[in-house]
C-alpha positions in Angstrom: -61.3 -75.8 -162.6 -59.9 -74.2 -159.4 -56.4 -73.4 -160.8 -53.8 -72.7 -158.2 -56.4 -73.3 -155.5 -56.5 -77.0 -156.5 -53.6 -77.9 -154.3 -53.0 -81.5 -153.0 -52.1 -80.0 -149.6 -55.1 -77.6 -149.5 -54.7 -73.9 -149.1 -55.7 -71.4 -146.5 -57.0 -67.9 -146.1 -57.0 -65.2 -143.4 -60.6 -64.0 -143.7 -62.0 -60.8 -142.2 -65.5 -61.0 -141.0 -67.7 -57.9 -140.6 -71.2 -58.3 -139.0 -73.7 -55.5 -139.2 -76.9 -55.4 -137.0 -79.8 -53.0 -137.2 -82.4 -51.7 -134.9 -83.3 -48.8 -132.6 -81.0 -48.1 -129.6 -82.2 -49.6 -126.3 -83.5 -46.7 -124.2 -81.7 -48.0 -121.1 -78.3 -48.6 -122.7 -78.2 -46.5 -125.8 -77.0 -49.5 -127.7 -78.6 -51.4 -130.6 -76.6 -54.3 -129.3 -73.9 -54.7 -126.7 -70.8 -55.0 -129.0 -68.8 -56.9 -126.3 -71.7 -59.5 -126.2 -71.8 -59.6 -130.0 -68.0 -60.1 -130.2 -68.2 -62.9 -127.7 -71.1 -64.5 -129.6 -69.1 -64.4 -132.8 -66.0 -65.8 -131.2 -67.9 -68.7 -129.5 -70.2 -69.7 -132.3 -68.1 -69.0 -135.4 -64.4 -68.1 -134.9 -63.5 -71.0 -132.5 -64.9 -73.4 -135.0 -63.1 -72.1 -138.1 -59.8 -70.5 -136.9 -56.8 -72.5 -138.1 -59.1 -75.3 -139.2 -59.6 -77.1 -142.5 -63.0 -75.9 -143.5 -63.5 -79.1 -145.6 -62.6 -81.5 -142.9 -62.8 -79.9 -139.4 -65.9 -77.7 -139.4 -69.2 -79.6 -138.9 -71.4 -76.8 -140.2 -69.5 -76.9 -143.5 -69.8 -80.6 -143.9 -70.9 -81.5 -147.5 -70.5 -78.0 -148.7 -67.8 -76.4 -150.9 -65.7 -74.1 -148.7 -66.3 -71.0 -150.7 -66.6 -67.6 -149.2 -70.2 -67.5 -150.4 -71.0 -70.7 -148.5 -69.2 -69.4 -145.4 -71.4 -66.3 -145.5 -74.6 -68.4 -145.6 -73.4 -70.6 -142.8 -72.4 -67.7 -140.6 -75.7 -66.0 -141.3 -77.6 -69.0 -140.1 -75.6 -69.3 -137.0 -75.9 -65.6 -136.1 -79.6 -65.5 -136.9 -80.1 -68.4 -134.4 -77.8 -67.0 -131.7 -78.5 -63.2 -131.8 -81.7 -63.3 -129.8 -79.6 -64.5 -126.8 -78.0 -61.1 -126.5 -80.7 -58.7 -127.7 -84.4 -58.2 -127.6 -84.7 -56.0 -130.6 -81.6 -55.9 -132.8 -81.7 -57.8 -136.1 -78.9 -59.2 -138.2 -78.5 -56.8 -141.2 -75.4 -58.0 -143.1 -72.3 -60.2 -143.2 -69.2 -59.3 -145.2 -66.4 -61.7 -145.5 -63.1 -60.6 -147.1 -61.1 -63.4 -148.6 -58.5 -60.9 -149.8 -58.6 -57.1 -149.8 -60.2 -57.2 -153.3 -62.3 -60.4 -153.0 -65.2 -60.4 -150.6 -68.8 -61.5 -150.2 -71.7 -59.5 -148.8 -74.9 -61.3 -147.7 -78.1 -59.7 -146.4 -80.3 -62.7 -146.0 -82.7 -64.1 -148.5 
């Protein structure tokens, strides 16, 4: 079913993750969200859990799920929805785009 991806020794990807937030700029900072804080949040709650890991075996939030890019997008969305209020009062998660390859990607905008 999975062709060359059905490899006894697994296979890996170098994903690119793009996170989009929306909202009005804060009048005190001029930012919708502090990008350094957003970057830190993404690194702490997503990247450190998936970087150089076997998504099927090493990542608790992927347990019991097929490690498709679609399922990654859903899992990342849930994490960011939960964590974003820690760094912003008003910004909302707008979209997640994950590139598996330059021509294969998933975009997710919530339910």
